[in-house]
C-alpha positions, 0 to 999 in steps of 0.5 A: 599623911593618911591620918590627916585625911581621915581626920578631915573625913571624920569631921564631915559628919559634924556638919550635920549637927546643930551649933557646931560652927566653932567646934569645927574651927577648933578641930581645924586648929587642933589639926594644924597643931598636930601637922606642925609637929610632924617630922619632915625630911628636908631633902627627900619625900617623907611620910610616904603612904600609898600615893601620898607623901610630903616634902618641904614644899608640900608641907608649907602649902598644906599648912597654909591651906589648913590655916586659911580654912580655919580663918575663913570660918572665923571671918564668916561669923555673920553667916552663923549669926543670921543662920544662913545655911552655916552647916552647909558652909562648914561642909563646903569648907571641909570638902575644899580642904580635903581636895586641896590636901590631896592635891598638894600631897599626892604623887600620882599626876592623874590624882593630882589632876582630879583633885586640882579640878575638884577644888573648883566645885566647893569654890564655885558653891561658895561664890554662887551660894554666899556671894553678894551681887547678882553677877555672881553667876557670871563670875562663877561661869568665868571661873569654871570655863577659864579653868576647865578650858585650859585644863582639858588639854592637860588631861590629854597630856597625862594620858599621853604620858601613861601611853608612852611610859606606863607610869604616873608617879611624879617622882619617877617622871623626872626620867621622862623626856619630851620635847614636843611643843604641843605637849609642853603648852597643854601641860603648863597652860592650866597652871598659868590660867590658875596663877593667873598670868596676864591675858588669862586673868580676867576671871580672878577680879570678877570672882573676887568681887562677887565672892563672900569673904571666905571665897576671896580668902581661899581664892587669894590664899590657896587657889592661886598657889595651885598654879605655882605648885603645879609648875614646880612639879611639872617643869621637872620633866619639861626642862629642856623645852622650857629653857627655850620658851621661858622668855615668852612667859617672863615677858608677858608676866613682866609687861602684864604686871606693870600694866596691872599695877597701873590699873590698880590706880583706876579701881573704885572698888577696894576688893577689885583693887586688892584682886588686881594687886594679887595678879601683879604679885603672881606675875612675879612668881611666874617669872621666878619659876620660869627662870628655873634657877635656885633664887627664882624657885626659892623666892617664888615659894616665899612670895606665894606663902607671904602673899597667901597670908597678906592678901587674905588679911586684906580681904578680911579687912575690906569685909569688916568695912563692908559689914558696917557700910554695906559698900566697898566703894573707895569714896564711901569708905574714905575717912575711916580713921575717924571711926576705926582708928585701931583698924587703921593700924591694921590696914597700915600693917597689912598694906605695908606687907603687901608692898614688901616692907620689912620684916614681912616674908614678901620682902624676902621673896621679892629680893630673891625674885629680883636676884633671879630675874637680874641674873637671867637677864639685865633687861628685866631691871626696868620693868622690875623697878616699875612694878616695885615702885607702883606696888608701893604706889597703889598700896599707899594710894589705897591706905591714904584714900581710905583712912584720910579725908572727909567721911561719907555723911550718909553713915548712920550706924557704926561700931568699931572692931570686935575682939574676934576681928582683931584676933583674925587679923593678928593670925594673918599678920603674925605668921607673915612677919614671924616666918622670916626668923625661920627662913632657913626652911625656905632656903634649904628646901632645894 
């Protein structure tokens, strides 16, 4: 595990050279190729080195982080063209990947907390440094304070564990037992805000709307998954109290998911609509993890990977429209099929994956989550039906509104997609629909 960490650290000096933008991206793809060839043990932690190790869950999320970071550079060619601090941008992405890598692969929960919070800093820099509107400062503060306010109690809980048990190793903590309500709440609130759960989700649409395309991709692709990953790891030693409390989180998430699906129909900004749809999907993931059964864990893991690729692809698509029209409004982006028929196909493919159509990974994840929630309580059926129905509804609404109808007559300059953009979309869509053929990895991992 340490070899990849050193790979990233030694890539950092490259950022201070000229014309190195695409070189770093190629190096990232080389690292992905090497990482894919690692031998991993499905049943145990493997590749142990100091405090770093890996199992199948770590593996999928680290690979997703590397993949999305490589595609972020490809999506941000505009920065390279106008030479807008592109070296600092590359440095930012490498630092972010470094922090995420350690977060996903460390065994020590204090190290986990440290890098979990450190990943906020490059994201904040992306939003404030390369964001579009002047509200980006406010969006950055929302992101910072929502996350920090919920995370500080978690730090206190980690100190409490150390005082009681003199051990911070994740693998050993399965023998740690605590039934304290305050301890439980302070441990999991940080992850629920990060997911984000309904009621603490306001930072997400704000951050997405103000972020540049790379910021939106990393927020949707990886940052939301940090919360799910934390719940996976920490619920191991909070099982008993979680069985008593889980109905609260499931109820909030299901009602919130339904309400947010309705809110998607009210959005005028396309980016905001995609951000709200992320909240609806992540509410399903929270429900799956909180049921604490095999189908729920498996389904939420699959949906996290699927949503990371799908949502990131949709943010790339709206950025392509934004670069041409300088607007993300639904009304100005209507009738796009006339101008960009090829991109119209990509909108259809990614939105169909967003509504969990076969053969996307989202479909398998949602089927598993339906199984887990219905076995947990049949009363969840009604809200699940509504969430699934409206999920398809707002995806079709977005597609039909953007691609059909009259186009805006104020458009004075236009060009269709270039090969880099089609490659970028292909690299989002292909893994999303091809991973389903190797779904045994997702099913065996428990």
